[in-house]
DONUDO-693675 format. One record per residue (C-alpha): residue number from 1; x negated, y negated, z. Coordinates in Angstrom, 2 decimals, padded with zeros to 5 digits. Layout:
(NUM,(X,Y,Z))
...
! end
This chain:
(1,(007.47,-031.51,082.41))
(2,(009.49,-032.26,079.37))
(3,(006.49,-034.39,077.99))
(4,(003.85,-031.32,078.79))
(5,(006.26,-029.01,076.84))
(6,(006.42,-031.35,074.00))
(7,(002.67,-031.78,073.76))
(8,(002.30,-027.94,074.13))
(9,(004.57,-027.35,071.22))
(10,(002.76,-030.14,069.06))
(11,(-000.59,-028.13,069.68))
(12,(000.80,-025.05,068.89))
(13,(002.15,-026.27,065.60))
(14,(-001.11,-027.97,064.88))
(15,(-002.72,-024.66,065.56))
(16,(-000.70,-022.73,063.47))
(17,(-001.20,-024.81,060.52))
(18,(-004.96,-024.79,061.09))
(19,(-004.88,-021.07,060.91))
(20,(-002.67,-020.99,057.73))
(21,(-005.48,-022.76,055.92))
(22,(-007.73,-020.39,054.49))
(23,(-011.35,-021.74,054.13))
(24,(-011.99,-018.85,051.63))
(25,(-009.24,-020.08,049.38))
(26,(-011.19,-022.32,046.83))
(27,(-008.87,-024.99,045.03))
(28,(-009.77,-026.91,041.91))
(29,(-007.68,-029.62,040.54))
(30,(-007.57,-030.00,036.55))
(31,(-006.40,-033.05,034.53))
(32,(-006.90,-034.53,031.19))
(33,(-005.11,-034.38,027.81))
(34,(-004.43,-031.67,025.30))
(35,(-007.44,-029.41,025.57))
(36,(-007.11,-029.43,029.41))
(37,(-003.38,-028.84,028.80))
(38,(-004.10,-025.71,026.73))
(39,(-003.91,-025.80,022.87))
(40,(-004.75,-022.56,021.65))
(41,(-002.88,-019.13,021.23))
(42,(-002.53,-016.71,024.27))
(43,(-003.80,-013.60,023.31))
(44,(-003.37,-009.96,024.97))
(45,(-006.67,-010.34,026.42))
(46,(-005.66,-013.40,028.32))
(47,(-002.74,-012.07,030.17))
(48,(-004.73,-009.69,032.30))
(49,(-005.69,-011.60,035.40))
(50,(-007.23,-010.60,038.60))
(51,(-004.45,-011.57,041.52))
(52,(-007.35,-013.42,043.36))
(53,(-007.17,-016.13,040.81))
(54,(-004.08,-018.28,041.37))
(55,(-002.30,-021.30,039.83))
(56,(000.00,-023.64,041.45))
(57,(002.83,-024.49,039.26))
(58,(003.24,-028.32,039.00))
(59,(006.73,-028.28,037.17))
(60,(009.70,-025.99,037.36))
(61,(009.45,-023.20,034.84))
(62,(012.59,-021.37,034.36))
(63,(011.07,-019.30,031.38))
(64,(008.01,-018.42,033.48))
(65,(009.78,-017.61,036.61))
(66,(007.89,-020.22,038.56))
(67,(008.64,-023.01,040.93))
(68,(007.03,-026.23,041.47))
(69,(004.45,-026.19,044.20))
(70,(004.21,-022.39,044.55))
(71,(001.23,-020.13,044.01))
(72,(001.24,-017.50,041.20))
(73,(-001.23,-015.06,039.81))
(74,(-002.70,-017.28,036.99))
(75,(-001.56,-015.75,033.86))
(76,(-001.43,-018.52,031.37))
(77,(-000.02,-021.02,030.61))
(78,(-001.54,-022.91,033.59))
(79,(-000.11,-026.46,032.92))
(80,(003.36,-026.67,032.02))
(81,(006.01,-024.31,030.83))
(82,(005.26,-024.00,027.19))
(83,(001.38,-025.02,027.15))
(84,(-001.14,-022.40,025.80))
(85,(-004.65,-021.40,026.77))
(86,(-006.94,-023.81,028.39))
(87,(-010.55,-023.92,029.78))
(88,(-008.94,-023.77,033.37))
(89,(-008.08,-020.03,032.53))
(90,(-011.70,-018.82,032.05))
(91,(-013.16,-021.25,034.54))
(92,(-011.00,-019.29,037.32))
(93,(-011.84,-015.88,035.99))
(94,(-015.44,-016.53,035.91))
(95,(-015.37,-017.90,039.52))
(96,(-013.39,-014.51,040.87))
(97,(-015.80,-012.34,038.66))
(98,(-018.94,-013.83,040.57))
(99,(-017.57,-015.00,044.02))
(100,(-017.52,-012.42,047.02))
(101,(-014.27,-010.55,047.07))
(102,(-012.99,-012.13,050.21))
(103,(-012.72,-015.70,048.25))
(104,(-009.70,-016.62,046.24))
(105,(-009.51,-019.17,043.63))
(106,(-006.61,-021.77,042.84))
(107,(-006.11,-024.34,040.13))
(108,(-003.62,-027.10,039.61))
(109,(-003.38,-028.35,036.18))
(110,(-001.64,-031.79,035.47))
(111,(-002.41,-032.90,031.93))
(112,(-000.82,-034.78,029.09))
(113,(-001.55,-033.96,025.34))
(114,(-002.71,-037.10,023.62))
(115,(-002.83,-039.35,026.69))
(116,(-005.80,-041.94,027.63))
(117,(-007.38,-042.04,030.95))
(118,(-005.21,-045.18,031.86))
(119,(-002.25,-042.61,032.35))
(120,(-003.88,-041.41,035.55))
(121,(-004.83,-044.93,036.91))
(122,(-002.48,-044.82,040.00))
(123,(-002.05,-048.63,040.12))
(124,(-001.28,-049.48,036.31))
(125,(-000.11,-046.15,034.91))
(126,(003.33,-047.81,034.20))
(127,(001.76,-050.31,031.98))
(128,(000.44,-047.22,029.73))
(129,(003.58,-045.39,029.97))
(130,(005.68,-048.22,028.45))
(131,(003.73,-048.08,025.29))
(132,(003.51,-044.27,025.37))
(133,(004.53,-042.63,021.78))
(134,(007.88,-041.32,021.88))
(135,(006.85,-037.52,021.45))
(136,(004.62,-038.11,024.84))
(137,(007.46,-039.55,027.01))
(138,(009.18,-036.09,027.75))
(139,(005.83,-034.58,028.88))
(140,(005.40,-037.53,031.24))
(141,(009.08,-037.14,032.56))
(142,(008.35,-033.60,033.30))
(143,(005.97,-035.27,036.04))
(144,(008.83,-037.63,037.16))
(145,(006.85,-040.16,035.04))
(146,(003.69,-040.33,037.15))
(147,(001.18,-037.39,036.46))
(148,(-001.36,-038.81,038.91))
(149,(001.22,-038.69,041.77))
(150,(002.31,-035.31,040.96))
(151,(-001.41,-034.21,041.13))
(152,(-001.69,-035.60,044.39))
(153,(001.70,-034.30,045.49))
(154,(000.61,-030.68,044.58))
(155,(-003.01,-031.15,045.92))
(156,(-001.43,-032.09,049.31))
(157,(000.65,-028.96,049.50))
(158,(-002.49,-026.67,048.42))
(159,(-004.46,-028.28,051.25))
(160,(-002.19,-026.55,053.63))
(161,(-003.22,-023.16,052.15))
(162,(-006.93,-023.69,051.30))
(163,(-009.88,-026.01,050.53))
(164,(-010.27,-028.27,047.69))
(165,(-013.77,-027.53,046.30))
(166,(-014.02,-029.51,042.82))
(167,(-012.15,-031.27,039.96))
(168,(-012.25,-030.54,036.25))
(169,(-011.56,-032.99,033.65))
(170,(-011.30,-032.89,029.83))
(171,(-010.24,-035.93,028.24))
(172,(-011.63,-038.45,026.05))
(173,(-010.51,-037.95,022.60))
(174,(-007.95,-040.77,023.06))
(175,(-010.60,-043.11,024.61))
(176,(-012.97,-042.39,021.80))
(177,(-015.65,-045.14,021.78))
(178,(-014.37,-046.73,024.90))
(179,(-017.66,-047.86,026.77))
(180,(-015.66,-048.58,029.90))
(181,(-014.55,-044.76,030.10))
(182,(-016.91,-043.72,032.87))
(183,(-015.78,-046.50,034.99))
(184,(-012.09,-045.86,034.33))
(185,(-012.78,-042.00,035.22))
(186,(-014.44,-043.12,038.54))
(187,(-011.43,-044.93,039.47))
(188,(-009.34,-042.06,039.24))
(189,(-011.85,-039.96,040.98))
(190,(-012.16,-042.34,043.91))
(191,(-008.46,-042.83,044.11))
(192,(-008.01,-038.77,044.42))
(193,(-010.69,-038.64,047.11))
(194,(-009.00,-041.26,049.18))
(195,(-005.61,-040.03,048.74))
(196,(-006.57,-036.40,049.68))
(197,(-009.10,-037.52,052.66))
(198,(-011.85,-035.90,050.47))
(199,(-015.73,-036.53,050.46))
(200,(-017.67,-037.27,047.19))
(201,(-020.43,-034.89,048.39))
(202,(-017.86,-031.83,048.89))
(203,(-016.18,-032.34,045.45))
(204,(-017.82,-032.40,042.26))
(205,(-016.27,-033.76,039.33))
(206,(-016.92,-031.56,035.81))
(207,(-016.13,-033.28,032.74))
(208,(-016.28,-031.35,029.37))
(209,(-017.48,-032.51,026.26))
(210,(-014.81,-033.00,023.22))
(211,(-015.15,-030.89,020.38))
(212,(-018.62,-030.90,019.11))
(213,(-020.13,-032.30,015.98))
(214,(-020.92,-028.73,015.06))
(215,(-017.71,-027.84,014.81))
(216,(-016.45,-030.67,012.85))
(217,(-015.13,-032.71,016.01))
(218,(-013.62,-035.94,014.82))
(219,(-014.20,-037.65,018.14))
(220,(-017.77,-035.99,018.68))
(221,(-019.15,-039.70,018.85))
(222,(-017.52,-039.70,022.48))
(223,(-019.72,-037.12,023.93))
(224,(-022.40,-039.97,023.93))
(225,(-020.07,-041.75,026.43))
(226,(-019.20,-038.78,028.34))
(227,(-023.03,-037.95,028.75))
(228,(-023.45,-041.12,030.83))
(229,(-020.72,-040.23,033.41))
(230,(-023.14,-038.98,036.07))
(231,(-024.86,-042.44,036.07))
(232,(-021.28,-043.90,037.15))
(233,(-020.35,-040.73,039.46))
(234,(-023.33,-039.14,041.02))
(235,(-021.64,-035.81,041.83))
(236,(-020.26,-035.32,038.18))
(237,(-021.69,-032.82,035.68))
(238,(-021.06,-032.75,032.06))
(239,(-020.33,-029.38,030.36))
(240,(-021.50,-029.08,026.85))
(241,(-019.35,-027.83,024.14))
(242,(-021.87,-027.22,021.47))
(243,(-020.86,-023.79,020.02))
(244,(-017.51,-023.69,021.41))
(245,(-015.58,-022.85,018.14))
(246,(-012.85,-025.24,017.26))
(247,(-009.70,-025.27,014.66))
(248,(-009.54,-027.21,011.51))
(249,(-007.73,-030.15,013.18))
(250,(-010.95,-031.29,014.34))
(251,(-009.73,-032.11,017.80))
(252,(-008.97,-028.80,019.66))
(253,(-010.67,-025.63,020.30))
(254,(-009.68,-022.11,019.42))
(255,(-009.00,-019.30,021.83))
(256,(-012.55,-018.27,021.85))
(257,(-013.65,-021.67,022.21))
(258,(-011.72,-022.36,025.25))
(259,(-013.01,-018.99,026.73))
(260,(-016.65,-019.94,026.15))
(261,(-015.94,-023.56,027.43))
(262,(-014.01,-022.44,030.68))
(263,(-017.03,-020.12,031.51))
(264,(-019.43,-022.98,031.29))
(265,(-017.23,-024.92,033.71))
(266,(-017.05,-021.88,035.98))
(267,(-020.91,-021.24,036.00))
(268,(-021.82,-024.94,036.57))
(269,(-019.22,-024.85,039.66))
(270,(-020.54,-021.48,040.84))
(271,(-024.23,-023.17,040.65))
(272,(-023.26,-026.48,042.42))
(273,(-021.79,-024.51,045.19))
(274,(-024.98,-022.24,045.68))
(275,(-023.60,-018.89,044.29))
(276,(-025.48,-016.52,042.38))
(277,(-024.36,-015.29,039.13))
(278,(-023.46,-011.63,039.16))
(279,(-021.37,-011.19,036.03))
(280,(-021.96,-013.06,032.67))
(281,(-020.01,-011.84,029.53))
(282,(-020.64,-014.82,027.26))
! end
């Protein structure tokens, strides 16, 4: 009788957990370096956000009134406490503008300005951290020294609430001309799928080009390497950055540039998942 009671309780808990996971809450993981972290000014128009678009905070942010591992309306910044506007902002907005009203969107953004893709190598990240420049170390420490592990930790919490539908990457400036970059990205992608029990067919990877040559991009040569990513990861897609306005440093996008780039990420994700575009402001 006692064993039956325990078994019944276990089934009840499992049922409650299954019920709490909303199949209409679409979650997307975002990672990369400064252009995914967010490097442009947050303007007034960026602070008006549909509550269907949510962000899970990956660090404690007293200044924002946010706690790690909890969902909030996705008012920027969407990465850490003092980051700025990023492609993730208008990616999410584009989705909620075009998805049915009963579908919500959530993003988790774990990014580090200036980092190489090696920082997200779960088995060898320590080697990179040990040689990271001093200015980067405090940012890495905000993720307890392991950004990849923090992304997985947050994603597992998020899976209790919704379903992971894709991954967004913007990284490459610090790996410019590294022909092994696609293989390094595949390693991170495969590890994420394995650690989160996801299937390749269900989770497309969208990788954005770095600042384009038409905007004076100093690392624009990397776009030729980024273009080869779909040959290494079949369910991956490249988001073009041509026409996305940059700033004079030749590395980062302007606020306007992020808005356009984020919309392009969003439109591609909608198309991949078979949704019709109903609203397009670009």
